[in-house]
C-alpha positions as CSV (number, residue, x, y, z in Angstrom):
1,X,-77.8,-19.2,72.2
2,X,-78.4,-22.9,72.2
3,X,-77.2,-25.2,69.4
4,X,-80.9,-25.9,68.4
5,X,-81.5,-22.1,68.2
6,X,-78.4,-21.6,66.0
7,X,-79.5,-24.4,63.6
8,X,-83.0,-23.1,63.4
9,X,-81.8,-19.5,62.7
10,X,-79.4,-20.6,60.0
11,X,-82.2,-22.7,58.3
12,X,-84.4,-19.6,58.5
13,X,-81.8,-17.2,57.2
14,X,-80.9,-19.5,54.3
15,X,-84.6,-20.0,53.6
16,X,-84.2,-23.8,53.6
17,X,-87.5,-25.7,53.6
18,X,-88.8,-29.1,52.4
19,X,-89.2,-27.5,49.0
20,X,-85.5,-26.6,48.8
21,X,-83.0,-28.6,46.7
22,X,-80.4,-31.1,48.1
23,X,-77.6,-28.8,47.0
24,X,-79.1,-25.8,48.9
25,X,-79.4,-28.1,52.0
26,X,-75.8,-29.2,51.6
27,X,-74.5,-25.6,51.6
28,X,-76.5,-24.9,54.7
29,X,-75.4,-28.0,56.5
30,X,-71.7,-27.5,55.8
31,X,-71.9,-24.1,57.5
32,X,-72.9,-25.8,60.8
33,X,-69.8,-28.0,60.8
34,X,-66.5,-27.3,62.6
35,X,-64.2,-25.5,60.2
36,X,-61.6,-28.3,60.1
37,X,-64.3,-30.8,59.1
38,X,-66.0,-28.8,56.3
39,X,-63.9,-29.7,53.3
40,X,-63.8,-33.4,54.0
41,X,-67.5,-33.7,54.9
42,X,-68.5,-31.6,51.9
43,X,-66.6,-33.8,49.5
44,X,-68.3,-37.0,50.9
45,X,-71.9,-35.6,51.0
46,X,-71.4,-34.0,47.6
47,X,-71.1,-37.5,46.1
48,X,-74.5,-38.4,47.7
49,X,-76.2,-35.1,46.5
50,X,-74.9,-35.6,43.0
51,X,-76.0,-39.2,42.9
52,X,-79.7,-38.5,43.8
53,X,-79.7,-35.2,41.9
54,X,-78.5,-31.8,43.1
55,X,-81.8,-30.2,42.0
56,X,-83.8,-32.9,43.9
57,X,-86.5,-31.4,46.1
58,X,-85.9,-32.5,49.7
59,X,-89.5,-33.5,50.2
60,X,-89.2,-35.8,47.1
61,X,-86.3,-37.9,48.4
62,X,-87.5,-41.5,48.8
63,X,-86.0,-44.6,50.5
64,X,-85.2,-46.6,47.3
65,X,-82.8,-43.8,46.2
66,X,-81.0,-43.8,49.5
67,X,-80.8,-47.6,49.5
68,X,-79.4,-47.6,45.9
69,X,-76.7,-45.2,47.0
70,X,-75.7,-47.5,49.9
71,X,-75.3,-50.4,47.5
72,X,-73.2,-48.3,45.0
73,X,-70.9,-47.2,47.7
74,X,-70.5,-50.7,49.1
75,X,-69.7,-52.1,45.7
76,X,-66.9,-49.7,44.8
77,X,-65.1,-49.1,48.1
78,X,-63.3,-50.9,50.9
79,X,-65.7,-51.8,53.8
80,X,-63.9,-49.6,56.5
81,X,-64.2,-46.5,54.3
82,X,-67.8,-47.4,53.4
83,X,-68.8,-47.2,57.0
84,X,-67.1,-43.8,57.4
85,X,-68.7,-42.3,54.3
86,X,-72.2,-43.7,55.0
87,X,-71.9,-42.3,58.6
88,X,-71.2,-38.8,57.2
89,X,-74.2,-39.0,54.8
90,X,-76.4,-40.4,57.5
91,X,-75.6,-37.4,59.8
92,X,-76.7,-35.2,56.9
93,X,-79.9,-37.1,56.4
94,X,-80.6,-37.0,60.2
95,X,-80.1,-33.2,60.0
96,X,-82.8,-33.1,57.3
97,X,-85.0,-35.5,59.2
98,X,-84.8,-33.7,62.6
99,X,-85.5,-30.3,61.0
100,X,-88.6,-31.5,59.1
101,X,-86.9,-31.0,55.7
102,X,-87.6,-34.6,54.5
103,X,-90.6,-36.8,55.2
104,X,-90.5,-38.2,58.7
105,X,-93.1,-40.9,58.0
106,X,-90.6,-42.7,55.7
107,X,-87.7,-42.7,58.2
108,X,-85.3,-42.1,55.3
109,X,-82.0,-42.1,57.3
110,X,-82.6,-45.8,58.3
111,X,-82.4,-46.9,54.7
112,X,-78.7,-45.8,54.5
113,X,-76.8,-48.9,55.4
114,X,-74.1,-51.0,53.9
115,X,-74.2,-54.6,53.0
116,X,-72.2,-56.8,55.3
117,X,-69.2,-58.6,53.9
118,X,-69.4,-62.1,55.2
119,X,-66.0,-63.7,55.4
120,X,-66.3,-67.4,54.8
121,X,-64.2,-70.0,53.1
122,X,-66.3,-69.5,49.9
123,X,-66.2,-65.7,50.3
124,X,-68.9,-65.4,47.6
125,X,-70.3,-62.0,48.8
126,X,-66.8,-60.5,49.1
127,X,-65.8,-61.7,45.6
128,X,-69.0,-60.2,44.1
129,X,-68.2,-56.8,45.7
130,X,-64.7,-56.8,44.2
131,X,-66.0,-57.9,40.8
132,X,-68.5,-55.0,40.8
133,X,-65.7,-52.4,41.5
134,X,-65.0,-49.5,39.2
135,X,-63.1,-50.2,35.9
136,X,-60.0,-48.1,35.3
137,X,-57.8,-48.1,32.2
138,X,-54.0,-48.6,32.8
139,X,-53.4,-45.0,31.8
140,X,-56.0,-43.7,34.2
141,X,-54.5,-45.8,37.0
142,X,-51.1,-44.4,36.3
143,X,-52.6,-40.9,36.4
144,X,-54.1,-41.6,39.8
145,X,-50.7,-42.8,41.1
146,X,-49.2,-39.5,39.9
147,X,-52.0,-37.6,41.7
148,X,-51.4,-39.6,44.9
149,X,-47.7,-38.8,44.9
150,X,-48.4,-35.0,44.5
151,X,-51.0,-35.1,47.3
152,X,-48.7,-37.0,49.7
153,X,-46.0,-34.3,49.1
154,X,-48.7,-31.6,49.8
155,X,-49.6,-33.5,53.0
156,X,-45.9,-33.4,54.2
157,X,-45.6,-29.7,53.3
158,X,-48.8,-28.8,55.1
159,X,-47.6,-30.8,58.2
160,X,-44.6,-28.4,58.2
161,X,-46.9,-25.4,57.8
162,X,-49.0,-26.5,60.7
163,X,-46.0,-27.0,62.9
164,X,-44.6,-23.5,62.0
165,X,-48.0,-21.9,62.6
166,X,-48.3,-23.4,66.0
167,X,-44.9,-22.0,67.0
168,X,-45.9,-18.5,65.8
169,X,-48.5,-17.6,68.4
170,X,-51.7,-18.3,70.2
171,X,-53.4,-21.3,68.6
172,X,-56.8,-20.0,69.6
173,X,-56.6,-17.0,67.2
174,X,-54.2,-18.2,64.6
175,X,-55.6,-17.8,61.0
176,X,-52.6,-19.4,59.3
177,X,-53.0,-22.5,61.5
178,X,-56.7,-22.8,60.7
179,X,-56.1,-22.4,57.0
180,X,-53.3,-25.0,57.0
181,X,-55.6,-27.4,59.0
182,X,-58.4,-26.9,56.5
183,X,-56.1,-27.5,53.5
184,X,-54.7,-30.6,55.2
185,X,-58.2,-32.0,55.7
186,X,-59.0,-31.5,52.1
187,X,-55.8,-33.1,50.9
188,X,-56.4,-36.1,53.3
189,X,-59.9,-36.5,51.9
190,X,-58.6,-36.7,48.4
191,X,-55.9,-39.2,49.3
192,X,-58.4,-41.5,51.0
193,X,-60.7,-41.3,48.0
194,X,-58.0,-42.1,45.5
195,X,-56.6,-44.9,47.6
196,X,-60.0,-46.5,48.0
197,X,-60.7,-46.2,44.3
198,X,-57.4,-47.8,43.4
199,X,-57.8,-50.6,46.0
200,X,-61.2,-51.7,44.6
201,X,-60.6,-51.0,40.9
202,X,-60.4,-53.5,38.1
203,X,-57.6,-52.5,35.7
204,X,-58.3,-53.0,32.0
205,X,-56.2,-52.2,28.9
206,X,-56.8,-48.9,27.2
207,X,-57.4,-50.6,23.9
208,X,-60.4,-52.5,25.4
209,X,-62.1,-49.2,26.5
210,X,-64.7,-48.7,23.7
211,X,-65.4,-45.2,25.0
212,X,-62.0,-43.9,23.9
213,X,-62.8,-43.4,20.2
214,X,-64.8,-40.2,20.0
215,X,-67.2,-41.3,22.7
216,X,-67.9,-39.9,26.2
217,X,-65.4,-41.3,28.7
218,X,-64.1,-40.3,32.1
219,X,-62.4,-37.0,31.7
220,X,-64.5,-35.9,28.7
221,X,-65.8,-32.3,28.5
222,X,-69.3,-32.4,27.3
223,X,-71.9,-29.9,26.1
224,X,-75.5,-31.0,26.5
225,X,-78.3,-29.1,24.8
226,X,-81.8,-29.1,26.4
227,X,-84.1,-29.8,23.4
228,X,-87.0,-28.1,25.1
229,X,-85.6,-24.7,25.8
230,X,-82.3,-24.9,23.8
231,X,-80.1,-24.1,26.8
232,X,-76.7,-25.7,26.8
233,X,-75.0,-27.1,29.9
234,X,-71.2,-27.7,30.0
235,X,-69.4,-30.0,32.4
236,X,-66.7,-32.6,32.7
237,X,-67.3,-36.2,33.5
238,X,-65.0,-37.4,36.3
239,X,-64.4,-40.2,38.8
240,X,-66.7,-39.9,41.8
241,X,-63.9,-38.7,44.1
242,X,-63.3,-35.7,41.7
243,X,-66.9,-34.7,41.5
244,X,-67.7,-31.1,42.3
245,X,-71.0,-29.9,40.7
246,X,-70.4,-26.3,41.8
247,X,-67.3,-26.3,39.5
248,X,-68.8,-28.2,36.6
249,X,-67.6,-31.7,37.4
250,X,-70.1,-34.5,37.6
251,X,-69.5,-38.1,38.6
252,X,-69.6,-41.0,36.1
253,X,-71.9,-42.7,38.7
254,X,-74.4,-39.8,38.7
255,X,-77.8,-40.3,36.8
256,X,-76.6,-38.0,33.9
257,X,-73.1,-39.5,33.9
258,X,-74.4,-43.0,33.5
259,X,-76.7,-42.0,30.6
260,X,-74.0,-40.2,28.6
261,X,-71.1,-42.6,29.2
262,X,-70.1,-44.3,25.9
263,X,-72.4,-42.0,23.9
264,X,-71.2,-39.9,20.9
265,X,-71.7,-36.4,19.6
266,X,-75.3,-35.9,18.4
267,X,-76.6,-38.8,20.5
268,X,-79.8,-38.0,22.5
269,X,-80.5,-39.0,26.1
270,X,-83.6,-38.7,28.3
271,X,-83.0,-37.4,31.9
272,X,-85.7,-37.8,34.6
273,X,-86.2,-34.7,36.8
274,X,-88.7,-33.6,39.4
275,X,-90.6,-31.8,36.7
276,X,-90.6,-34.7,34.3
277,X,-88.4,-36.3,31.6
278,X,-86.1,-33.9,29.7
279,X,-84.5,-34.8,26.4
280,X,-80.9,-33.7,25.8
281,X,-78.6,-33.8,22.8
282,X,-74.8,-34.2,23.1
283,X,-73.6,-31.2,20.9
284,X,-69.8,-31.6,21.6
285,X,-67.5,-34.0,23.4
286,X,-63.7,-33.4,23.8
287,X,-61.0,-35.2,25.8
288,X,-59.7,-34.0,29.2
């Protein structure tokens, strides 16, 4: 069976069409990737999916949304990692494009590109990118350092597990080896994300963070009530590298995250969706 046939069959089996959501398309796409790449690629593309909306209908994706995402990534990350991340997202968009899941007339993948950092004596462009980086409190920065230490230890332990698994038998049919490699890829993806976040971050004093006193901040656990149908949605607001919509963690850079950041209990926000604007009320907000 050819690769094209395999892709077409999976799309058919998963019932993916231009009317499917970006989240459904992501799940399908990840299944087509080599096992050792799945965790890392999923983490990267997850950020894109959450940014434009996990319930976004594929046929409704438009160039400005993709271009805005490119600019956000460029402003908050080192240039080398920007290229790597955008390349992964572009492969996803090409997958959608080539399988008629997004509008071909708009040539959407071509709108995913990073701004060039021009290195001159004045370095105006480079300075602007640094100034637009994410703001982290000192306590959050220390927490990231602690996470990085733990992840680096895990990386060393997994390297030992991989070496032991290789010595145990045939590498072609070695489940422990594949599991260790997949875990290693996930750990390395987290390490890269944290390092790039720290490298481009602007450190501020905790006392200057106005969102700390009863307001929604990074790490807050929030309950949002849909004022139209009274349904309540619970999630935690996290840094982009921790985002995992499937497990109730949404990025501070996502459309909803941006709206509720700095808000308080009982505040209302209006969220745009494919079906129209929905009004929500923050019914509770607790710290991490």
